[in-house]
C-alpha positions, -999 to 999 in steps of 0.1 A, spaced: -496 348 -295 -483 376 -319 -448 384 -328 -442 410 -301 -453 386 -273 -432 359 -286 -401 381 -290 -406 395 -254 -408 359 -240 -377 350 -258 -359 382 -245 -369 375 -209 -354 339 -212 -322 352 -228 -316 375 -197 -308 344 -177 -281 335 -201 -245 348 -197 -238 379 -216 -205 367 -227 -200 347 -261 -180 318 -248 -212 295 -249 -218 299 -287 -202 276 -313 -186 288 -345 -216 281 -366 -240 301 -345 -215 330 -346 -214 329 -383 -251 327 -385 -256 359 -363 -231 379 -385 -249 368 -417 -283 378 -404 -268 412 -394 -252 417 -429 -287 409 -445 -304 438 -426 -318 421 -396 -317 441 -364 -300 431 -334 -333 427 -314 -346 402 -339 -313 383 -340 -312 379 -303 -348 367 -303 -342 342 -330 -309 328 -316 -320 330 -280 -292 351 -267 -289 384 -251 -283 416 -273 -250 423 -256 -239 388 -268 -249 399 -303 -229 431 -302 -198 414 -287 -200 388 -317 -202 416 -341 -172 434 -327 -151 402 -330 -126 393 -357 -146 368 -379 -113 350 -388 -101 346 -352 -104 314 -335 -128 315 -303 -105 312 -272 -108 285 -246 -133 290 -219 -118 302 -187 -138 297 -156 -126 302 -119 -117 270 -102 -105 263 -66 -71 258 -79 -66 293 -92 -34 308 -76 -18 274 -70 -7 268 -107 30 276 -101 31 252 -70 14 224 -90 36 229 -121 67 226 -100 55 196 -80 45 178 -113 80 185 -126 95 168 -96 73 138 -102 53 141 -68 20 124 -64 -14 140 -65 -21 127 -29 10 147 -17 0 177 -35 -35 176 -19 -22 171 15 3 199 11 -22 223 -4 -48 215 25 -23 217 54 -1 246 44 -22 267 18 -57 262 33 -71 246 1 -107 237 4 -111 214 -25 -112 177 -26 -85 151 -37 -104 144 -68 -100 181 -78 -62 180 -76 -61 145 -92 -81 154 -122 -60 187 -127 -28 166 -125 -40 138 -148 -48 164 -175 -15 181 -174 11 153 -164 28 136 -194 13 102 -198 39 71 -197 35 47 -227 29 13 -210 25 -23 -225 -6 -41 -215 -1 -68 -189 -25 -93 -174 -27 -88 -136 -20 -119 -115 -36 -119 -82 -29 -141 -52 -48 -153 -22 -45 -142 15 -11 -151 29 1 -166 -4 28 -143 -16 47 -112 -7 73 -93 -30 106 -78 -19 130 -53 -36 158 -30 -28 164 5 -44 193 30 -41 184 65 -27 205 95 -21 206 118 9 226 148 20 250 145 49 259 171 75 283 189 47 256 186 21 274 160 2 251 134 -15 254 100 1 241 67 -10 216 45 10 191 17 3 155 14 6 143 -20 15 105 -26 7 82 -56 10 45 -58 2 19 -85 9 3 -90 -24 -33 -96 -11 -37 -68 14 -12 -46 -3 4 -36 31 38 -24 25 67 -24 49 98 -2 40 130 8 59 162 27 50 196 12 55 233 19 47 239 -16 35 221 -43 14 241 -74 22 227 -108 36 227 -99 72 208 -66 66 184 -85 43 176 -110 71 172 -84 96 149 -63 76 127 -96 68 124 -102 106 111 -66 112 87 -69 82 72 -101 93 66 -87 128 51 -56 113 27 -79 92 20 -102 122 29 -134 102 49 -149 75 37 -155 40 39 -187 21 63 -173 -6 84 -143 -11 93 -132 -46 126 -115 -54 145 -103 -83 181 -118 -90 199 -98 -61 232 -111 -47 222 -118 -11 194 -141 -24 207 -154 -58 240 -168 -69 237 -182 -104 215 -201 -128 228 -230 -149 202 -242 -174 169 -243 -153 186 -250 -121 187 -218 -98 212 -217 -70 203 -196 -40 226 -180 -15 231 -209 10 227 -186 40 195 -170 30 181 -203 18 187 -218 53 170 -187 68 139 -192 46 137 -227 56 139 -217 94 110 -192 87 89 -219 65 86 -196 34 96 -203 -1 121 -178 -19 112 -175 -55 129 -156 -82 112 -135 -110 120 -139 -146 151 -122 -155 147 -87 -171 109 -87 -165 100 -63 -137 64 -70 -143 67 -103 -126 69 -84 -93 49 -55 -103 31 -52 -69 64 -40 -54 76 -20 -84 46 2 -85 45 7 -47 82 17 -46 73 43 -72 47 55 -47 72 55 -18 96 76 -40 72 101 -52 51 105 -20 77 103 7 114 104 -7 109 132 -31 92 156 -7 119 149 20 148 150 -4 167 175 17 163 155 50 192 136 66 191 99 66 184 98 104 153 121 98 141 99 69 145 68 91 123 85 117 96 98 94 92 67 72 74 45 97 50 74 105 43 78 68 37 40 63 12 41 92 -6 72 84 -6 73 47 7 43 28 -12 17 45 -42 37 56 -52 53 22 -79 37 0 -59 15 -25 -66 22 -62 -67 -14 -72 -85 -30 -40 -105 0 -33 -100 -8 4 -75 3 31 -46 -20 32 -47 -21 70 -83 -31 69 -75 -61 45 -46 -71 66 -70 -81 93 -84 -109 73 -51 -119 57 -34 -123 91 -55 -154 96 -39 -171 66 -3 -159 74 21 -185 90 29 -178 127 60 -159 136 91 -177 147 106 -167 180 139 -187 175 170 -166 168 184 -172 134 220 -181 136 237 -176 103 272 -176 91 279 -140 82 318 -142 74 326 -128 40 359 -140 24 379 -114 3 410 -120 -17 439 -96 -11 448 -77 -41 483 -71 -56 486 -40 -36 477 -58 -5 444 -40 -2 409 -55 2 374 -43 -5 354 -34 26 319 -16 26 325 0 -6 361 11 -2 396 -5 3 414 -10 34 450 -20 38 455 -55 53 485 -77 64 489 -109 45 501 -126 14 486 -120 -20 459 -146 -27 455 -154 10 418 -156 21 421 -163 58 434 -128 66 404 -110 52 375 -126 69 352 -105 91 316 -104 105 300 -122 135 273 -148 140 239 -144 154 209 -122 147 
């Protein structure tokens, strides 16, 4: 095969290549310029380098000292960059972004497309390596409270509480929003959570919250007597995590972040009653129906097997002492539900400031 035929074959192959210069590295660009400066014509250079002649002309017109720019290729997310940047700034999840793009903006791409886009651009959190501790079916659940804020009818931000509890094996999470976080509310939330799970785990792990924990003296931990009585009546063991170490109950810490980013932040302008209506729907259709990143299964599917290991529900009504003593201040006032009310009674008297009722 003579040189003319060889050159023709190379040129025919090069026609299939892109005419742009983004596919060439810096060394090849320099080599093309050097060949041209030594007197080699463009056709011969294109044949030797396996590129189109237009590519050679484009390289010769470039500034040799300029850095080649990044490759810009069309993607399915073109046109959604502003939306994605705003959502990432709010801390929303990639799953929520994909649902919103699909439902409201006719996005045709997959969840992985959005997840990879967000992962490349979202600032990474520095984390310390921790050994994951797994438990068997029905062995443990983890419980936590968190403060949330919502606007009232006048637009004033009000405080409420998010109760959440998760079964450690199946990763099924139950959550509800309340206006209080006292003992009675905690017990009522547990009752509804156990019925949602269809049984009671052997152990529930808590942080050192006042409705559960009173004090620790040495290694002896004193629990709130009313809640300890409730735990005995439901046959589960209340345990406390290590002080100032949230990783001890990491299975509920991370899911609450998911609740906040995937549900609470997108509905930040909703009223409390609207949030309380939407949360159970979100739990059933999203939180407990998605493929879990750790187990690679749907929590509801794993719950079917875990229910066989959960303790049976208790139908007996729990009767607890919900009275809360408060001491009257110098100004004859007493704290009640976050505020102060006037009461009649002598300073230091406790009997005049007991409220509450029994039964749940």
